GUNUTI-361413 format. One record per atom (N, C-alpha, C): residue number from 1; atom name; z, x, y. Coordinates in pm, whole numbers, plus 50000, padded with zeros to 5 digits. Each point is the difference from the previous one (the first is absolute). Example, Ala and Ser with C-alpha at 12.3 -4.5 7.8 and 13.67 -1.06 7.14 Angstrom:
residues 2
SITE  nr atom    pz    px    py
SITE   1    N 50780 51319 49431
SITE   1   CA 50000 49911 50119
SITE   1    C 50000 50090 50120
SITE   2    N 49928 49965 50105
SITE   2   CA 50006 50082 50119
SITE   2    C 50073 49923 50109
end
This chain:
residues 241
SITE  nr atom    pz    px    py
SITE   1    N 11877 30984 59333
SITE   1   CA 49932 49900 49910
SITE   1    C 49912 49913 50083
SITE   2    N 50062 49971 50125
SITE   2   CA 49928 49911 50089
SITE   2    C 49867 50068 50041
SITE   3    N 50000 50120 50038
SITE   3   CA 49878 50077 50039
SITE   3    C 49900 49999 49885
SITE   4    N 50061 50037 49879
SITE   4   CA 49909 49979 49872
SITE   4    C 49924 49878 49990
SITE   5    N 50077 49886 50019
SITE   5   CA 49937 49879 49987
SITE   5    C 49896 49956 50104
SITE   6    N 50019 50055 50118
SITE   6   CA 49908 49983 50115
SITE   6    C 49864 50075 49967
SITE   7    N 50018 50125 49943
SITE   7   CA 49874 50067 49964
SITE   7    C 49929 49941 49881
SITE   8    N 50079 49956 49905
SITE   8   CA 49941 49939 49888
SITE   8    C 49939 49870 50029
SITE   9    N 50056 49914 50104
SITE   9   CA 49935 49886 50046
SITE   9    C 49875 50028 50081
SITE  10    N 49994 50108 50068
SITE  10   CA 49883 50038 50079
SITE  10    C 49881 50042 49912
SITE  11    N 50030 50071 49890
SITE  11   CA 49899 50039 49905
SITE  11    C 49945 49876 49943
SITE  12    N 50088 49908 49956
SITE  12   CA 49958 49880 49928
SITE  12    C 49897 49921 50104
SITE  13    N 50040 49994 50134
SITE  13   CA 49915 49917 50085
SITE  13    C 49867 50070 50021
SITE  14    N 49992 50132 50004
SITE  14   CA 49876 50074 50016
SITE  14    C 49917 49971 49863
SITE  15    N 50044 50000 49892
SITE  15   CA 49938 49961 49872
SITE  15    C 49935 49862 50006
SITE  16    N 50086 49919 50055
SITE  16   CA 49953 49857 49993
SITE  16    C 49892 49982 50113
SITE  17    N 50011 50073 50109
SITE  17   CA 49883 49992 50115
SITE  17    C 49874 50065 49946
SITE  18    N 50013 50107 49911
SITE  18   CA 49872 50056 49937
SITE  18    C 49948 49896 49901
SITE  19    N 50077 49949 49926
SITE  19   CA 49953 49898 49888
SITE  19    C 49926 49871 50069
SITE  20    N 50055 49959 50113
SITE  20   CA 49955 49887 50067
SITE  20    C 49881 50018 50090
SITE  21    N 49995 50105 50079
SITE  21   CA 49898 50027 50093
SITE  21    C 49920 50126 49984
SITE  22    N 50041 50077 49922
SITE  22   CA 49932 50131 49977
SITE  22    C 50036 50122 50103
SITE  23    N 49974 50106 49951
SITE  23   CA 50028 50124 50086
SITE  23    C 49921 50001 50127
SITE  24    N 49882 49941 50011
SITE  24   CA 49919 50003 50116
SITE  24    C 50063 49931 50119
SITE  25    N 50088 49901 49968
SITE  25   CA 50075 49920 50096
SITE  25    C 50129 50061 50050
SITE  26    N 50035 50114 49935
SITE  26   CA 50124 50056 50055
SITE  26    C 49948 50107 50108
SITE  27    N 50117 50036 50080
SITE  27   CA 49972 50103 50101
SITE  27    C 49991 50137 49918
SITE  28    N 49960 50110 50063
SITE  28   CA 49992 50127 49939
SITE  28    C 50151 50047 49958
SITE  29    N 50086 49966 50091
SITE  29   CA 50145 50033 49956
SITE  29    C 50049 49933 49877
SITE  30    N 49979 49873 49996
SITE  30   CA 50032 49931 49889
SITE  30    C 49929 50040 49856
SITE  31    N 49869 50025 50020
SITE  31   CA 49923 50036 49890
SITE  31    C 50052 50139 49941
SITE  32    N 50028 50099 50086
SITE  32   CA 50043 50120 49959
SITE  32    C 50144 49984 49937
SITE  33    N 50083 49932 50060
SITE  33   CA 50128 49973 49965
SITE  33    C 49999 49940 49858
SITE  34    N 49915 49904 49981
SITE  34   CA 49985 49943 49857
SITE  34    C 49961 50091 49912
SITE  35    N 49904 50097 50024
SITE  35   CA 49952 50109 49911
SITE  35    C 50118 50093 49969
SITE  36    N 50087 50030 50098
SITE  36   CA 50109 50096 49982
SITE  36    C 50108 49941 49903
SITE  37    N 50003 49868 49978
SITE  37   CA 50102 49944 49920
SITE  37    C 49976 50034 49860
SITE  38    N 49862 50036 49970
SITE  38   CA 49977 50050 49866
SITE  38    C 50028 50152 49980
SITE  39    N 50011 50062 50116
SITE  39   CA 50040 50145 49982
SITE  39    C 50140 50018 50007
SITE  40    N 50074 49924 50070
SITE  40   CA 50150 50013 50017
SITE  40    C 50054 49853 49952
SITE  41    N 50057 50005 49880
SITE  41   CA 50063 49879 49946
SITE  41    C 50099 49924 50076
SITE  42    N 50080 50087 50070
SITE  42   CA 50103 49940 50086
SITE  42    C 50009 50047 50146
SITE  43    N 50060 49939 50088
SITE  43   CA 50021 50039 50133
SITE  43    C 49904 49933 50100
SITE  44    N 50026 50022 50127
SITE  44   CA 49916 49948 50111
SITE  44    C 49885 50107 50022
SITE  45    N 49873 49961 49969
SITE  45   CA 49891 50085 50015
SITE  45    C 49920 49976 50133
SITE  46    N 50055 49905 50092
SITE  46   CA 49925 49971 50115
SITE  46    C 50001 50118 50102
SITE  47    N 50112 50077 50024
SITE  47   CA 49992 50116 50085
SITE  47    C 49902 50100 49949
SITE  48    N 49985 50017 49862
SITE  48   CA 49911 50104 49949
SITE  48    C 49864 49955 50030
SITE  49    N 49970 49865 49983
SITE  49   CA 49855 49956 50017
SITE  49    C 49951 50023 50144
SITE  50    N 50099 49980 50096
SITE  50   CA 49970 50041 50140
SITE  50    C 49976 50144 50019
SITE  51    N 50076 50089 49934
SITE  51   CA 49982 50144 50016
SITE  51    C 49862 50034 49934
SITE  52    N 49961 49948 49898
SITE  52   CA 49880 50035 49930
SITE  52    C 49880 49953 50075
SITE  53    N 50008 49884 50057
SITE  53   CA 49892 49950 50081
SITE  53    C 49989 50079 50144
SITE  54    N 50105 50041 50043
SITE  54   CA 50003 50073 50128
SITE  54    C 49922 50132 49981
SITE  55    N 50019 50064 49879
SITE  55   CA 49954 50133 49972
SITE  55    C 49852 49989 49943
SITE  56    N 49973 49904 49916
SITE  56   CA 49873 50007 49935
SITE  56    C 49908 49890 50056
SITE  57    N 50046 49902 50075
SITE  57   CA 49902 49905 50060
SITE  57    C 49980 49881 49918
SITE  58    N 49968 49999 49872
SITE  58   CA 49967 49892 49923
SITE  58    C 50035 50025 49850
SITE  59    N 49991 49893 49917
SITE  59   CA 50040 50002 49871
SITE  59    C 49905 50102 49910
SITE  60    N 49882 49998 50021
SITE  60   CA 49914 50093 49917
SITE  60    C 50029 50145 50028
SITE  61    N 50028 50045 50136
SITE  61   CA 50042 50134 50018
SITE  61    C 50137 50036 49948
SITE  62    N 50091 49899 49982
SITE  62   CA 50123 50038 49931
SITE  62    C 49972 50022 49851
SITE  63    N 49914 49926 49938
SITE  63   CA 49982 50020 49853
SITE  63    C 49914 50131 49984
SITE  64    N 49923 50035 50092
SITE  64   CA 49900 50111 49982
SITE  64    C 50074 50129 50057
SITE  65    N 50121 49985 50057
SITE  65   CA 50076 50119 50054
SITE  65    C 50022 50108 49896
SITE  66    N 50023 50124 50048
SITE  66   CA 50049 50120 49905
SITE  66    C 50141 49970 49968
SITE  67    N 50043 50049 49890
SITE  67   CA 50143 49997 49959
SITE  67    C 50087 50064 50105
SITE  68    N 49970 50110 50050
SITE  68   CA 50080 50077 50099
SITE  68    C 50006 49913 50130
SITE  69    N 49898 49945 50037
SITE  69   CA 50003 49918 50126
SITE  69    C 50106 49876 49978
SITE  70    N 49989 49942 49878
SITE  70   CA 50084 49897 49982
SITE  70    C 50147 50031 49997
SITE  71    N 50017 50120 49936
SITE  71   CA 50150 50053 49973
SITE  71    C 50055 50031 50146
SITE  72    N 49928 50028 50087
SITE  72   CA 50037 50033 50149
SITE  72    C 50058 49875 50053
SITE  73    N 49979 49876 49949
SITE  73   CA 50055 49877 50064
SITE  73    C 50138 49997 49942
SITE  74    N 50098 49968 50090
SITE  74   CA 50142 49988 49955
SITE  74    C 50004 49881 49910
SITE  75    N 50071 50012 49884
SITE  75   CA 50008 49896 49904
SITE  75    C 49903 50004 49881
SITE  76    N 49915 50096 50007
SITE  76   CA 49907 50013 49891
SITE  76    C 50019 50127 49921
SITE  77    N 50020 50013 49877
SITE  77   CA 50009 50118 49924
SITE  77    C 49869 50023 49924
SITE  78    N 49999 50102 49911
SITE  78   CA 49882 50038 49922
SITE  78    C 49962 49878 49917
SITE  79    N 50096 49943 49927
SITE  79   CA 49979 49888 49893
SITE  79    C 49942 49895 50070
SITE  80    N 50059 49946 50110
SITE  80   CA 49945 49885 50072
SITE  80    C 49859 50032 50066
SITE  81    N 49977 50124 50043
SITE  81   CA 49871 50040 50057
SITE  81    C 49901 49988 49893
SITE  82    N 50017 50044 49885
SITE  82   CA 49909 50000 49890
SITE  82    C 49969 49851 49958
SITE  83    N 50106 49917 49997
SITE  83   CA 49974 49865 49971
SITE  83    C 49902 49928 50097
SITE  84    N 50022 50044 50130
SITE  84   CA 49905 49939 50100
SITE  84    C 49865 50041 49992
SITE  85    N 49974 50125 49974
SITE  85   CA 49868 50046 49995
SITE  85    C 49929 49958 49855
SITE  86    N 50083 49985 49898
SITE  86   CA 49940 49951 49868
SITE  86    C 49964 49865 50009
SITE  87    N 50034 49918 50103
SITE  87   CA 49957 49858 50017
SITE  87    C 49840 49994 50002
SITE  88    N 49942 50101 50063
SITE  88   CA 49844 50007 50000
SITE  88    C 49954 50003 49864
SITE  89    N 50065 50074 49910
SITE  89   CA 49952 50016 49860
SITE  89    C 50001 49862 49936
SITE  90    N 50117 49926 50026
SITE  90   CA 50011 49863 49946
SITE  90    C 49887 49908 50038
SITE  91    N 49957 50014 50132
SITE  91   CA 49895 49930 50056
SITE  91    C 49867 50023 49934
SITE  92    N 49970 50133 49974
SITE  92   CA 49892 50030 49932
SITE  92    C 49989 49963 49851
SITE  93    N 50122 49998 49942
SITE  93   CA 50008 49967 49852
SITE  93    C 49978 49846 49995
SITE  94    N 50046 49922 50092
SITE  94   CA 49987 49861 50008
SITE  94    C 49849 49973 50005
SITE  95    N 49933 50063 50097
SITE  95   CA 49852 49965 50015
SITE  95    C 49918 50042 49888
SITE  96    N 50035 50115 49940
SITE  96   CA 49907 50044 49889
SITE  96    C 50031 49926 49876
SITE  97    N 50130 49952 49983
SITE  97   CA 50032 49908 49886
SITE  97    C 49923 49862 50007
SITE  98    N 49988 49959 50113
SITE  98   CA 49914 49865 50023
SITE  98    C 49855 50040 49966
SITE  99    N 49956 50119 50034
SITE  99   CA 49857 50031 49981
SITE  99    C 49972 50015 49837
SITE 100    N 50106 50044 49924
SITE 100   CA 49982 50008 49864
SITE 100    C 49981 49869 49925
SITE 101    N 50033 49894 50068
SITE 101   CA 49966 49863 49937
SITE 101    C 49843 49984 49992
SITE 102    N 49923 50074 50081
SITE 102   CA 49859 49973 50003
SITE 102    C 49939 50126 49982
SITE 103    N 49963 50042 49883
SITE 103   CA 49939 50135 49970
SITE 103    C 49846 49989 49971
SITE 104    N 49954 49886 50001
SITE 104   CA 49848 49978 49974
SITE 104    C 49932 50008 50140
SITE 105    N 49895 50081 50006
SITE 105   CA 49931 50021 50122
SITE 105    C 49873 49929 50003
SITE 106    N 49968 49912 50098
SITE 106   CA 49874 49932 49998
SITE 106    C 49910 50045 50120
SITE 107    N 50058 50060 50108
SITE 107   CA 49918 50044 50118
SITE 107    C 50062 50115 50054
SITE 108    N 49933 50071 50095
SITE 108   CA 50049 50106 50074
SITE 108    C 50110 49971 50095
SITE 109    N 50004 49872 50053
SITE 109   CA 50105 49964 50084
SITE 109    C 50129 49991 49932
SITE 110    N 49999 49970 49866
SITE 110   CA 50128 50010 49923
SITE 110    C 50055 50139 49984
SITE 111    N 49911 50084 49989
SITE 111   CA 50047 50135 49982
SITE 111    C 50049 50061 50136
SITE 112    N 49936 49960 50108
SITE 112   CA 50067 50040 50139
SITE 112    C 50134 49933 50015
SITE 113    N 50031 49881 49958
SITE 113   CA 50122 49929 50002
SITE 113    C 50098 50077 49935
SITE 114    N 49977 50054 49875
SITE 114   CA 50087 50079 49925
SITE 114    C 50036 50127 50072
SITE 115    N 49907 50071 50049
SITE 115   CA 50003 50127 50066
SITE 115    C 50100 49980 50119
SITE 116    N 49972 49889 50067
SITE 116   CA 50088 49969 50126
SITE 116    C 50136 49972 49950
SITE 117    N 50041 49935 49893
SITE 117   CA 50123 49977 49950
SITE 117    C 50083 50120 49976
SITE 118    N 49930 50105 49947
SITE 118   CA 50057 50127 49965
SITE 118    C 50027 50091 50130
SITE 119    N 49896 49994 50101
SITE 119   CA 49989 50113 50096
SITE 119    C 50023 49955 50136
SITE 120    N 49978 49880 50044
SITE 120   CA 49984 49967 50130
SITE 120    C 50117 50045 50091
SITE 121    N 50117 49968 49958
SITE 121   CA 50118 50020 50077
SITE 121    C 50096 50120 49973
SITE 122    N 49938 50096 49928
SITE 122   CA 50067 50121 49968
SITE 122    C 50022 50085 50125
SITE 123    N 50099 50070 50001
SITE 123   CA 50029 50091 50118
SITE 123    C 49980 50153 49974
SITE 124    N 49962 50026 49883
SITE 124   CA 49943 50134 49967
SITE 124    C 49868 49983 49921
SITE 125    N 49925 50111 49998
SITE 125   CA 49861 49981 49928
SITE 125    C 50022 49977 49849
SITE 126    N 49941 49909 49944
SITE 126   CA 50001 49975 49850
SITE 126    C 49859 49994 49954
SITE 127    N 49978 50038 49866
SITE 127   CA 49859 49980 49942
SITE 127    C 50016 49922 49874
SITE 128    N 49903 49915 49982
SITE 128   CA 50014 49912 49894
SITE 128    C 49880 50012 49910
SITE 129    N 50004 50011 49861
SITE 129   CA 49905 49991 49914
SITE 129    C 50018 49863 49923
SITE 130    N 49881 49924 49981
SITE 130   CA 49995 49889 49917
SITE 130    C 49891 50003 49889
SITE 131    N 50036 49988 49882
SITE 131   CA 49912 50011 49880
SITE 131    C 49960 49852 49970
SITE 132    N 49873 49984 49989
SITE 132   CA 49935 49866 49978
SITE 132    C 49922 50002 49862
SITE 133    N 50029 49899 49912
SITE 133   CA 49926 49999 49871
SITE 133    C 49875 49932 50025
SITE 134    N 49922 49995 49876
SITE 134   CA 49870 49936 50001
SITE 134    C 50004 49854 50025
SITE 135    N 50118 49945 49968
SITE 135   CA 50025 49850 50024
SITE 135    C 50049 49979 50140
SITE 136    N 49993 50094 50097
SITE 136   CA 50051 49985 50133
SITE 136    C 50148 49978 50015
SITE 137    N 50080 50059 49909
SITE 137   CA 50145 49993 49997
SITE 137    C 50060 50142 50056
SITE 138    N 50085 49979 50082
SITE 138   CA 50081 50124 50037
SITE 138    C 50095 50041 49889
SITE 139    N 49979 50102 49925
SITE 139   CA 50059 50050 49891
SITE 139    C 50108 50090 50029
SITE 140    N 49982 50075 50104
SITE 140   CA 50102 50109 50030
SITE 140    C 49990 50032 50167
SITE 141    N 50107 50063 50035
SITE 141   CA 50003 50034 50148
SITE 141    C 50094 50121 50007
SITE 142    N 49975 50080 50113
SITE 142   CA 50074 50110 50026
SITE 142    C 50018 50010 50141
SITE 143    N 50128 50003 50054
SITE 143   CA 50023 50016 50141
SITE 143    C 50075 50144 50020
SITE 144    N 49935 50066 50096
SITE 144   CA 50055 50137 50037
SITE 144    C 50041 49994 50137
SITE 145    N 50131 50037 50019
SITE 145   CA 50068 49979 50130
SITE 145    C 50024 50129 50062
SITE 146    N 49965 50012 50132
SITE 146   CA 50038 50121 50079
SITE 146    C 50140 49988 50027
SITE 147    N 50070 50100 49968
SITE 147   CA 50154 49999 50027
SITE 147    C 50045 50036 50137
SITE 148    N 49939 50121 50059
SITE 148   CA 50051 50051 50124
SITE 148    C 49889 50024 50101
SITE 149    N 49888 49966 49966
SITE 149   CA 49889 50018 50101
SITE 149    C 49906 49877 50024
SITE 150    N 49911 50011 50089
SITE 150   CA 49911 49888 50018
SITE 150    C 49882 50010 49916
SITE 151    N 49973 50097 49917
SITE 151   CA 49879 50022 49915
SITE 151    C 50044 50003 49866
SITE 152    N 49949 49912 49915
SITE 152   CA 50029 50007 49852
SITE 152    C 49894 50086 49937
SITE 153    N 50056 50075 49903
SITE 153   CA 49922 50096 49922
SITE 153    C 49991 49985 49859
SITE 154    N 49886 50013 49939
SITE 154   CA 49982 49980 49849
SITE 154    C 49884 50095 49954
SITE 155    N 50006 50038 49873
SITE 155   CA 49902 50091 49944
SITE 155    C 49896 49913 49911
SITE 156    N 49873 50057 49996
SITE 156   CA 49910 49940 49917
SITE 156    C 50038 49998 49851
SITE 157    N 50076 50099 49957
SITE 157   CA 50057 49991 49874
SITE 157    C 50100 49899 49968
SITE 158    N 50069 49959 50096
SITE 158   CA 50095 49888 50009
SITE 158    C 49912 49859 49981
SITE 159    N 49894 50001 50072
SITE 159   CA 49899 49874 49990
SITE 159    C 49955 49999 49854
SITE 160    N 49949 50115 49960
SITE 160   CA 49946 50020 49874
SITE 160    C 50087 49951 49894
SITE 161    N 50120 50041 50008
SITE 161   CA 50108 49949 49891
SITE 161    C 50009 49853 50008
SITE 162    N 50009 49946 50114
SITE 162   CA 49999 49855 50012
SITE 162    C 49886 49928 49938
SITE 163    N 49882 50040 50031
SITE 163   CA 49876 49947 49936
SITE 163    C 50000 50014 49843
SITE 164    N 50052 50113 49952
SITE 164   CA 50000 50023 49855
SITE 164    C 50098 49908 49929
SITE 165    N 50116 49982 50075
SITE 165   CA 50102 49903 49947
SITE 165    C 49965 49850 50012
SITE 166    N 49946 49956 50116
SITE 166   CA 49973 49867 50023
SITE 166    C 49865 49955 49933
SITE 167    N 49906 50095 49982
SITE 167   CA 49866 49970 49961
SITE 167    C 49928 49877 50055
SITE 168    N 49988 50004 50130
SITE 168   CA 49945 49884 50073
SITE 168    C 49853 50002 50007
SITE 169    N 49942 49882 50018
SITE 169   CA 49851 49991 50010
SITE 169    C 49972 50030 50151
SITE 170    N 50099 49951 50088
SITE 170   CA 49980 50019 50149
SITE 170    C 50133 50062 50053
SITE 171    N 49975 50060 50126
SITE 171   CA 50121 50046 50065
SITE 171    C 49999 49961 50142
SITE 172    N 50112 49965 50064
SITE 172   CA 50016 49982 50141
SITE 172    C 50112 50087 50046
SITE 173    N 49962 50077 50102
SITE 173   CA 50076 50086 50071
SITE 173    C 50045 49968 50132
SITE 174    N 50113 50014 50049
SITE 174   CA 50037 49951 50139
SITE 174    C 50116 50092 50058
SITE 175    N 50015 50014 50133
SITE 175   CA 50112 50052 50052
SITE 175    C 50016 49942 50134
SITE 176    N 50118 50043 50063
SITE 176   CA 50016 49925 50132
SITE 176    C 50026 50113 50107
SITE 177    N 49974 49955 50126
SITE 177   CA 50021 50080 50119
SITE 177    C 50109 49926 50083
SITE 178    N 50127 50028 49976
SITE 178   CA 50112 49927 50078
SITE 178    C 49987 50030 50141
SITE 179    N 50000 49901 50082
SITE 179   CA 49998 50010 50150
SITE 179    C 49888 50070 50048
SITE 180    N 49888 49978 49935
SITE 180   CA 49878 50066 50043
SITE 180    C 49878 49922 49963
SITE 181    N 49875 50027 50047
SITE 181   CA 49888 49919 49961
SITE 181    C 49945 50037 49860
SITE 182    N 49928 49920 49956
SITE 182   CA 49960 50015 49846
SITE 182    C 49879 50092 49981
SITE 183    N 49938 50050 50115
SITE 183   CA 49882 50080 49966
SITE 183    C 50035 50135 49935
SITE 184    N 49908 50046 49915
SITE 184   CA 50045 50106 49919
SITE 184    C 49981 50135 50076
SITE 185    N 50092 50089 49962
SITE 185   CA 49995 50136 50049
SITE 185    C 49908 50088 49926
SITE 186    N 49975 50125 50035
SITE 186   CA 49909 50077 49932
SITE 186    C 50050 50025 49854
SITE 187    N 50134 50012 49983
SITE 187   CA 50054 50016 49867
SITE 187    C 49984 49874 49921
SITE 188    N 50015 49882 50052
SITE 188   CA 49979 49871 49935
SITE 188    C 49859 50003 49943
SITE 189    N 49909 50034 50073
SITE 189   CA 49856 50002 49960
SITE 189    C 49967 50093 49890
SITE 190    N 50056 50123 50016
SITE 190   CA 49995 50100 49880
SITE 190    C 50071 49958 49878
SITE 191    N 50113 49926 50010
SITE 191   CA 50059 49957 49885
SITE 191    C 49919 49889 49925
SITE 192    N 49936 49918 50090
SITE 192   CA 49920 49890 49939
SITE 192    C 49880 50058 49922
SITE 193    N 49951 50095 50050
SITE 193   CA 49876 50075 49929
SITE 193    C 50048 50057 49867
SITE 194    N 50110 50066 50004
SITE 194   CA 50063 50058 49873
SITE 194    C 50031 49896 49897
SITE 195    N 50057 49886 50042
SITE 195   CA 50051 49893 49916
SITE 195    C 49877 49937 49931
SITE 196    N 49887 49977 50102
SITE 196   CA 49882 49950 49936
SITE 196    C 49934 50080 49892
SITE 197    N 50002 50141 50023
SITE 197   CA 49935 50089 49896
SITE 197    C 50080 49993 49871
SITE 198    N 50137 49995 50012
SITE 198   CA 50080 49997 49882
SITE 198    C 49982 49873 49921
SITE 199    N 49989 49881 50073
SITE 199   CA 49970 49879 49933
SITE 199    C 49859 49996 49928
SITE 200    N 49909 50060 50063
SITE 200   CA 49868 50014 49938
SITE 200    C 50006 50085 49880
SITE 201    N 50080 50108 50002
SITE 201   CA 50018 50076 49883
SITE 201    C 50071 49941 49870
SITE 202    N 50094 49908 50040
SITE 202   CA 50074 49930 49913
SITE 202    C 49934 49867 49954
SITE 203    N 49880 49964 50061
SITE 203   CA 49933 49869 49970
SITE 203    C 50081 49882 50048
SITE 204    N 50073 50015 50107
SITE 204   CA 50079 49889 50062
SITE 204    C 49930 49958 50130
SITE 205    N 49996 49878 50027
SITE 205   CA 49926 49943 50119
SITE 205    C 50112 49997 50113
SITE 206    N 49974 50080 50105
SITE 206   CA 50084 50005 50113
SITE 206    C 49962 49876 50098
SITE 207    N 50085 49898 50001
SITE 207   CA 49976 49889 50074
SITE 207    C 49997 50024 50156
SITE 208    N 50096 50067 50049
SITE 208   CA 50008 50045 50134
SITE 208    C 50134 50076 50024
SITE 209    N 50007 50067 50107
SITE 209   CA 50125 50055 50051
SITE 209    C 50039 49934 50133
SITE 210    N 50098 49940 50010
SITE 210   CA 50043 49917 50115
SITE 210    C 50105 50086 50075
SITE 211    N 50001 49974 50132
SITE 211   CA 50097 50056 50096
SITE 211    C 50068 49884 50074
SITE 212    N 50138 49983 49994
SITE 212   CA 50072 49884 50068
SITE 212    C 50061 50073 50119
SITE 213    N 49952 49949 50126
SITE 213   CA 50059 50059 50117
SITE 213    C 50053 49867 50084
SITE 214    N 50041 50038 50120
SITE 214   CA 50046 49888 50079
SITE 214    C 49902 49908 50061
SITE 215    N 49863 50048 49991
SITE 215   CA 49906 49909 50045
SITE 215    C 49924 49928 49894
SITE 216    N 50020 50034 49870
SITE 216   CA 49930 49926 49912
SITE 216    C 49991 50080 49864
SITE 217    N 49906 49958 49917
SITE 217   CA 49967 50078 49877
SITE 217    C 49857 50048 50008
SITE 218    N 49997 50136 49975
SITE 218   CA 49872 50064 50001
SITE 218    C 49947 50018 49860
SITE 219    N 49867 49990 49994
SITE 219   CA 49945 50035 49857
SITE 219    C 49914 50136 50023
SITE 220    N 50029 50092 49930
SITE 220   CA 49932 50126 50001
SITE 220    C 49864 50000 49946
SITE 221    N 49973 49901 49908
SITE 221   CA 49859 49986 49939
SITE 221    C 49925 49933 50100
SITE 222    N 50051 49884 50083
SITE 222   CA 49917 49938 50088
SITE 222    C 49998 50069 50147
SITE 223    N 50104 50094 50009
SITE 223   CA 50008 50071 50128
SITE 223    C 50026 49904 50123
SITE 224    N 50097 49908 49982
SITE 224   CA 50026 49898 50095
SITE 224    C 50122 49927 49965
SITE 225    N 50059 49936 50104
SITE 225   CA 50119 49909 49983
SITE 225    C 49953 49874 49937
SITE 226    N 50064 49969 49894
SITE 226   CA 49948 49879 49914
SITE 226    C 50113 49890 50021
SITE 227    N 50103 50042 50064
SITE 227   CA 50106 49895 50033
SITE 227    C 50063 50057 50125
SITE 228    N 49987 49909 50095
SITE 228   CA 50064 50055 50147
SITE 228    C 50126 49916 50015
SITE 229    N 50105 50065 50061
SITE 229   CA 50114 49928 50029
SITE 229    C 50009 49965 50138
SITE 230    N 50050 49879 50031
SITE 230   CA 50021 49958 50143
SITE 230    C 50081 50073 50073
SITE 231    N 49939 50051 50116
SITE 231   CA 50094 50073 50092
SITE 231    C 50071 49908 50092
SITE 232    N 50133 50000 50003
SITE 232   CA 50076 49889 50071
SITE 232    C 49972 50015 50137
SITE 233    N 50009 50113 50067
SITE 233   CA 49959 50011 50133
SITE 233    C 49873 49940 50041
SITE 234    N 49895 50026 49919
SITE 234   CA 49852 49948 50020
SITE 234    C 50010 49857 49985
SITE 235    N 50070 49939 49917
SITE 235   CA 50022 49851 49982
SITE 235    C 50054 49936 50113
SITE 236    N 50122 50065 50059
SITE 236   CA 50049 49940 50120
SITE 236    C 49914 50004 50110
SITE 237    N 49919 50110 50016
SITE 237   CA 49893 50004 50111
SITE 237    C 49909 49896 49993
SITE 238    N 49945 49979 49868
SITE 238   CA 49898 49902 49980
SITE 238    C 50055 49861 50038
SITE 239    N 50121 49960 49964
SITE 239   CA 50045 49866 50043
SITE 239    C 50032 49992 50140
SITE 240    N 50050 50115 50063
SITE 240   CA 50025 49978 50139
SITE 240    C 49869 49975 50083
SITE 241    N 49887 50061 49954
SITE 241   CA 49887 49980 50062
SITE 241    C 49940 49854 49975
end
């Protein structure tokens, strides 16, 4: 009973620390330990937090890990491993739910913001279709996720069914290049041409096809990065000089 009270008190203190100073003010161990209290309702999770950081290095690597990699850690079974990796899905659900509050599009920058919300931090390639009405409202969306590979695949018939169902005035297409630059591959260029032809046939305006990579957001229509992300190493070098 004494040991149970100690663990309970420690969890409560962690919760109070997060409430008062935020996760950024905690050490990596404390932050991972706090996260694990949601995965394991009882017990001391501090030793497990140490093990996870020793193996994966940081919190994002833990959440992005493969189920089998997590199960190899003593103390983690299949159920808890799935809970850990499903946290990323909660993160994306939260950000896209916030995006749904604002569905009226007034400029290209807002479209890029929405594309980033869906795609920027994915660890496998995803493709996004956004249907836009004549009143510049996002009326429908479709997210296609690559389950086991770095390349997401879709058919023109699949896109055709989406257009027939959503009946948009305009279409935005986007996909991500996890851990890679945003510049298009030859397959990306070929797919863009096919999508453009299909939209022309259906009487739909193709706004653009965006690629979200580690370096920024690339516009296939403009053939350039339209939003560049800051390179942390470059920023450190600039300040040191």
